[in-house]
Structure formats: C-alpha cells, structure tokens
C-alpha positions as CSV (number, residue, x, y, z in Angstrom):
1,X,-3.1,-10.7,-23.2
2,X,-2.3,-7.3,-21.8
3,X,-2.0,-7.0,-18.0
4,X,-4.3,-4.5,-16.4
5,X,-3.0,-1.2,-14.9
6,X,-2.1,-1.4,-11.3
7,X,-1.3,0.8,-8.3
8,X,0.8,-0.9,-5.7
9,X,1.1,0.5,-2.2
10,X,4.1,-0.7,0.0
11,X,4.0,0.8,3.5
12,X,5.0,0.4,7.1
13,X,4.2,2.7,10.0
14,X,6.8,5.3,9.0
15,X,7.2,5.2,5.2
16,X,5.2,4.3,2.1
17,X,5.7,4.2,-1.7
18,X,3.2,4.0,-4.4
19,X,4.2,2.2,-7.6
20,X,2.3,2.0,-10.9
21,X,2.2,-0.4,-13.7
22,X,0.7,0.8,-16.9
23,X,-0.9,-1.1,-19.7
24,X,1.5,-3.1,-21.8
25,X,4.3,-3.1,-19.2
26,X,5.4,-5.8,-16.7
27,X,7.3,-3.3,-14.6
28,X,6.3,-1.3,-11.5
29,X,7.7,2.2,-11.0
30,X,7.6,4.4,-8.0
31,X,5.4,7.4,-8.6
32,X,4.9,8.7,-5.0
33,X,6.7,8.6,-1.7
34,X,5.0,9.4,1.6
35,X,6.5,9.8,5.0
36,X,4.7,9.6,8.4
37,X,6.4,12.5,10.0
38,X,9.0,12.6,12.7
39,X,8.9,9.9,15.3
40,X,12.5,10.0,16.6
41,X,13.1,10.9,20.2
42,X,9.7,9.8,21.3
43,X,10.2,7.8,24.6
44,X,8.9,4.3,24.2
45,X,8.3,4.1,28.0
46,X,6.3,7.3,28.1
47,X,2.7,7.1,29.3
48,X,0.3,6.2,26.5
49,X,3.1,5.5,24.0
50,X,1.2,2.6,22.5
51,X,-2.0,4.8,22.1
52,X,0.0,7.6,20.4
53,X,1.7,5.1,18.1
54,X,-1.8,3.6,17.2
55,X,-3.1,7.1,16.5
56,X,-0.1,7.9,14.3
57,X,-0.7,4.7,12.4
58,X,-4.4,5.4,12.0
59,X,-3.7,8.9,10.7
60,X,-1.0,7.6,8.3
61,X,-3.5,5.0,7.0
62,X,-6.1,7.8,6.3
63,X,-3.4,9.9,4.5
64,X,-2.4,6.9,2.4
65,X,-6.0,6.1,1.5
66,X,-6.6,9.7,0.4
67,X,-3.5,9.5,-1.8
68,X,-4.7,6.2,-3.4
69,X,-8.2,7.6,-4.0
70,X,-6.7,10.6,-5.7
71,X,-4.5,8.4,-7.9
72,X,-7.5,6.2,-8.7
73,X,-9.4,9.3,-9.7
74,X,-6.6,10.5,-11.9
75,X,-6.1,7.0,-13.4
76,X,-9.6,5.3,-13.6
77,X,-9.6,1.6,-14.0
78,X,-6.4,0.9,-12.1
79,X,-6.6,-2.0,-9.6
80,X,-4.8,-1.7,-6.3
81,X,-2.4,-4.1,-4.5
82,X,-1.6,-3.4,-0.9
83,X,1.5,-4.6,1.0
84,X,1.9,-3.6,4.6
85,X,2.4,-5.1,8.0
86,X,-0.7,-6.7,9.4
87,X,-1.5,-3.9,11.8
88,X,-1.8,-1.5,8.9
89,X,-3.2,-3.9,6.2
90,X,-6.7,-4.3,7.8
91,X,-7.3,-0.6,8.3
92,X,-6.0,0.1,4.7
93,X,-8.3,-2.5,3.3
94,X,-11.2,-1.1,5.3
95,X,-10.5,2.5,4.1
96,X,-10.4,1.4,0.5
97,X,-13.2,-1.1,0.5
98,X,-15.7,1.2,-0.9
99,X,-13.6,1.8,-4.0
100,X,-13.9,-1.8,-5.1
101,X,-10.3,-1.5,-6.6
102,X,-8.3,-3.7,-4.1
103,X,-7.3,-6.7,-6.1
104,X,-4.8,-8.3,-3.7
105,X,-3.1,-7.8,-0.4
106,X,0.1,-9.0,1.3
107,X,1.1,-8.8,5.0
108,X,4.7,-7.8,4.1
109,X,6.9,-4.7,4.8
110,X,8.5,-4.1,1.5
111,X,9.4,-0.4,1.8
112,X,13.1,-0.9,1.8
113,X,13.1,-2.9,-1.4
114,X,13.6,-1.4,-4.9
115,X,10.9,-1.5,-7.5
116,X,12.2,-4.7,-9.2
117,X,12.5,-6.4,-5.8
118,X,8.9,-5.3,-4.9
119,X,7.8,-6.9,-8.1
120,X,9.5,-10.2,-7.2
121,X,8.2,-10.3,-3.6
122,X,4.7,-9.6,-4.8
123,X,4.8,-12.0,-7.8
124,X,1.9,-14.1,-6.4
125,X,-0.3,-11.1,-5.5
126,X,0.4,-9.5,-8.8
127,X,-0.7,-12.7,-10.6
128,X,-3.9,-12.7,-8.6
129,X,-4.5,-9.0,-9.4
130,X,-4.0,-9.8,-13.1
131,X,-6.6,-12.4,-13.0
132,X,-9.2,-10.6,-10.9
133,X,-10.0,-10.3,-7.3
134,X,-7.8,-12.3,-4.9
135,X,-9.2,-13.9,-1.8
136,X,-8.6,-11.8,1.3
137,X,-5.8,-12.8,3.6
C-alpha cells in the first residue's frame, strides 16, 4: 500500500525546516528552511523581554503557517505533521486547523537533526499520519 504524501514541519522559536515525502517514497527531504530573524544581543533582563519573545514566536508561527498553506496549495492532498516545542505547537495547530490537513503532532524540537534522524524521531507520528488522523497531544 502506498504511503500518502506528507509535509512535515520541524520548528523551534528561531529556526524551521519543512520536509516532504512524496507518493511511493519512505524518505523525507528538506524542501524549505525558514529563520525567525536576528535575536542575538537582546538583553534577557530588559523590560518586557518575555512579551517581545512571545510576540516574535507568534509572528514566526504565522509566517510558518503561511508557508505551509502555500505548500498545501501547490501540493493538494498532502497531509501535515507538526513537530515543535509545546509553546509553538498549540498556536501552529490552531493556525492550520481550518485546513484539515494536520495528521499528527509531536512536542519535540527536531530542528538540529538531519532528514533521516527526523524520520526516525517521528516514526510513531508518521505511522499515525499514514493511517489517518492521530489523536491530538
């Protein structure tokens, strides 16, 4: 049985990669890299640092969701798997809920892993995505 086409987002608050698996393949390959802009030199003790960080994350989530929507438009029928830290995962899921394409989620930061390692770390989520909608975390 052929596995469905998938788009996999791995993200943290500073970096993200989008990987794709096409019909007839078991492998994920990076097709897009997105950065959240410069954050170095920002004082952690500065007033409202937490608010600014949250605003930056919120903006990055919106940018990532826009990229995913565009990819889904270019590649209809692709399901989506999301892997990101918890503080990003909920907002990402909410941004993409209306698409009906999210098949599985994982509260994991996998940005530093190569494509094969991402596949290994998301084995359970990819299995769920192959079989239909996974239960929400």
